[in-house]
N, C-alpha and C positions, 0 to 999 in steps of 0.2 A: 504494500500500500504506500503510495507516494505521500510526501509531507503535505501536499496541497489537499489531499483527501482527508487528512486529519481534522481539518476545519469544517468539513461538510457533514451535516446531520441529515440522514434520510428519515424524514418524518413518517413515511409509510411503514417503516420497520419498527417503530417504537410503539409500545402500548400507551394508552391514555394514562396520564399521571405526571409526576415530577421527575425530571432527569437532570443530572449534574454532569458537566463536562469541564475538565481542567485542562487548560491550554497554556503553553509557554510561548510568548512572543519574543523571540530572540533575534540575533543579528541576521540569521537566514530569513526569518519572517519579514523583517523590515527591508532587507535588500531585494526581496521578491516583489515589493510594491514599486511600481514605476513612478518616477517623478515625485518622490517623497522628500520632505525636508528633514525627515528623521534619518540620521546617519547610522545609528545602531541603537540597541537597547536590550533590556531584559525586564519583561513585564509578565507577571503571573495573571492569567485571566481565568475567571470562573464564570461559566455560563450555566444558568439554571433555567431550564425549559419546563413550563407548566403546560402540557399538552392536553387539550380538551377535544371533544368530538368534532367541533366545527372551527376552532381557532386555537391560538396559543398565546402565551405571554413569555417573554424571554428577559431575564435579568442578567446583565453582564457586569461583573465587578473586575476592576483592573487595579493592580498595585505593582509599582516598580519604577524603573528609571529609563529614560531615553536620552540620547545625545543628539543635539541639534547644533547648527553653526551659530556662533555668537555674531550678532549683527554689527558689533563694534570692532572686534579684533579678528574675526573669521576663524577662530579656533573652536574645536568642539566644546560644548558645555553640557553638563547634565541638567535634566529637568525631572523632577519627581512626578509620577503619575499615581493618583489615588482617586478613583471615581467609580460610580455605579450608575448604570442607566437601565431603564426598563423599556422594552419594545413590545408592542402588541401587533398581532397579525390583523389583516383586514379580512372581512368575510367574503364568501363567494358572491354575494349580491353586489359587491363593489368591483367585480371583474377579476378577483383573485382566483388562481388555480385552486381546486379543492386540495385540502391538506393531505388527503390520502395519496396524492401524486406529487407531493412537494419535497424539495430538498432545501435545507437552510444552510447557506454558506456563511460561516462566522468570520471569514477572512476580512471582508470589507467592513463589516459591522464593528469588529474589535479595532481595526485600524482607525476608523472614523472616530471612535470614542477616545482613542489616544490622541488623535489630531485636534479634537476640540479642547483638549486640555493644554495645548501649547499656546502660550500667549502670542499675540501678533508681533510684539517686539520681544526678542529674547537676547539679553545681554548678561554677561557675567556681573556679579556684584562689583561695586566701585572698588578699584584696586586689584581685581582678580584677572583682568584681561592680560593677554600676552604683552609683556613689557616693551618688546621691540615695536610691536604695532602701535602701542600707546604712544611711544616717542614719535613715531612717524605721523600719527594723527595730530599730536600736539604741534608738530612743526608746520602743519598746514592750516592751523587755526588762525583766523584773522583777529587781531587784538583791537582793531579800530572799529568804532561803532559805525553802523550803516548810516549814510546821509539821509536826513529827513527830506521828504518831498514838499 
């Protein structure tokens, strides 16, 4: 079984009830996602699926660390991830495929939950950036105030 299949749940093979899936989002996981701002990481994911006759709810809890590029010095920096999100299925009346024939791919869902926990601006704390890049940035700062119009 390939690693990609590890994140796919075949709903048609599961009995009604609650099911737990433990996943590890590691460097291989993040490198398999195209065009990601996440360089690497190690995040434990727990997916709890409550499967009912016509629908399901899914709770995904994530805890770990990912590395992204610092916007200031361009070095990798760690970001802690600790979040839990609940997702509900849509019913067949809304054009969804019947659950009996469905597969649930946790790859994109878990990645998206990690992504929404990354701030728009990610910089090392003051003084923690690469010192060489800090010096270079300081050399390009303008000390003169901008002229008023």
